[in-house]
N, C-alpha and C positions, 0 to 999 in steps of 0.2 A: 502468834508471832507477828511482829510489825513488818511493814514493807521493807524488803532488803535494800541496801544501798547499792545502786548499779554503777559500776565504774567501767569505762571503755578505755582501752589502751591501743592506739593505732600508731602507724609509722611505716616507712618503707621497708622492704625486705632487706635484712641485714643491718637495720638501724640500731640494734641493741634493745629492741622492744622486749624480747624474751627476758633479758637480764633485768629490765625494769619490772616486768611482771613477776619474776621470781623473787625479787627484793620485796615487793609488796606482799606476796604470798607468805614468805618466810616471816615477815614482820607481824602480820596479822594472825597467822597460824591456820591450820586446817579446820579447826573447830569453828572458826568464824567466817572463813572465806571459801567460796566455790569458784573454780576457774572454768569458764566456757571458752573453748578455742574455736574460732571461725574455721580453721583448717580441718576440723573434724567433720565439717559439713560439706566437703567437696562432693559433687555429684558422682554417683557410681557409674563407671564407664565400662563395666564388664561386658556390655553388649557390643563393644567395638574390639577389633583385633588390637593387640598390644602396640603395633606400629602406628595405628591410627590414634590410640590414646596418647602416645608420646607427642603427637603433633598438635594437641589441643592447647588452647590459651588458658592456662590456669591462673592468670593474673587479672582476668576480667571478672566482674561481679557475677556474670551469668554462670560461671563455673561452680559457684557455691549455692547450696540449697538454703539460702538465708531465710526463706519463709519457714523452714522447719526449725531453725535456730530461734526465730521470733516466737513460734508456738511453744518451744521448750522454755524460753525465758519467761513468757507469760504464765506458764504452768508453775514454774519455780516461784515466781512472785506471789502466786496464790497459795503456795505451800505444798505443791504436789511434786513428787519425784519424777525424773525423766530418764529415758534411755538414750544416751548420746552415742551416735555412730562412731566407729573407729575406721581410720583410712589407711590404706597401704600405699605409700608414696612411690614405691618402686613399681608396683603393678597398676597404679591409678584405679583402684577398685576399693569398695568398702569391705571391711572384714565382716565375717559372719557374726562375730560377737560385738556387743555394745557395752557401755559402762553406765551403771545406774548412779545418778547424782541426786542428792537431796538438798532442799533449800538451806541456805546459811544466811547470816547477817549481811554479808557482802557477796555480791556476784560480780566477778571481774570478767569482762569480755575482751578477748585478745584477738586481733586480726588486722592485717594491713588495709583492708577495705571497709571496715565497719563504719567509718565516718561518712562513707559514700552511700550508706543505706539510710534514708530518712526515717523509716519505721524503727530502726535500731536506735538512731540518734535520739528520738523523742523519748525513749525509755531510759536514757542514761542520766544519772545525777552528776557525774564527774567525767569529763572527757580529757584524756591525756594523749598528746602526740609526741612521739620520740623522733627527733630530727637529727640526722647524721649525714655527713658529706657522701656524695655518690660513689667516689672511689673506694672509700672504706666499706660501704654497704656491698659493693660488688665483690670485694675480697672475702667478706664474711659469707656471702651467699655461695661463692665458690667452695669454700671450706665445708660449709654445712651440707651442700648437696652432694659433694663427693664423699664425705665421711659418713653421713647419716642416711643418704637416700640412694646411694649406689650409682651416682651419675658420673659420666666422664667430663673432663675439662671442656672438651669441644661441645658437648651437648648443653652444658650449663651456659657457656658463652653464647651459643646460638640462641638459646631460649631467652637469655638476657636481652640480646639485641633485637630479637623479633617481637617479644612479648613484654618482658619485665619492665624495661625502661619506658616504652611507649605507654603502658598501662599506668606506670607510676606517675608519668606526667599528666595523663588524662584524668585519673581517678584519685590516686593517693595524695599527691602533693596539693591539689586544690582543696582536699577535704581538711587540710590543716587549719583552715579558717574557722572550723567549727569547734576547735579545741578550747577548753578552759585553761589548760596548762600546756606549754610546750617545753620539752626537756631537750636541750642541745647535748650532743655527745653521748646520748643514751645512758647506759649503766655506769659510765665513768663519772657522771655528774652527781657526786654524793650530796652536794648542797641541795640540788633540785629534788633528789629522791627524799631527803629528809623533810623538805617542805611539803611534798606530796603526802607523805605519811602523816604529817601533822594535820593537814587538811582533812584527810580521811578519818583520823581519830576524833577530830573535832566534830565532824558530821555524825559519827557514830554515837558520840556522847550527847547529841542533841543540839550542837551549836549550829550556827548559820553557815 
């Protein structure tokens, strides 16, 4: 098996990054593409009481076990399967079960902070940043955290003001300069998505 094509997709929370990732995954298919989500690598906080877990800054790079993600990525590149942890976002703990992933032609890494990690950056062949206005990102974050993560409106807004926005300005937004491709308006930008897919297919076929 030849070296996989490594694609990174970053962008602020609520930018539409997930829609872009889903579009790429659907276009290439499960047979060719493996998705590694940075969110799966949040550090296990079960040693802390739940109230203390809730106070942690989950938007800082230190909250993620990126060193484990890098080890898994290197193993996949060499052709070995890996056991990816699963995270409980309501309890802020790792679940007991993991998911086995095997190498594919394309490895797509998804996460808001992946471009702020130099060791991850140097392993990526294509770097895509999804760029969306702050107010739209906040509304999307509200809906996601309430619907899918069991949070209250008050807790989401408090977290946004205390952690999400400051960390976005310190880590996420500056990392946009490392992108090869910037997609404005996220998944709604069909023209940009088609250009990205064309580039990926060209690289897979041996093009420059």
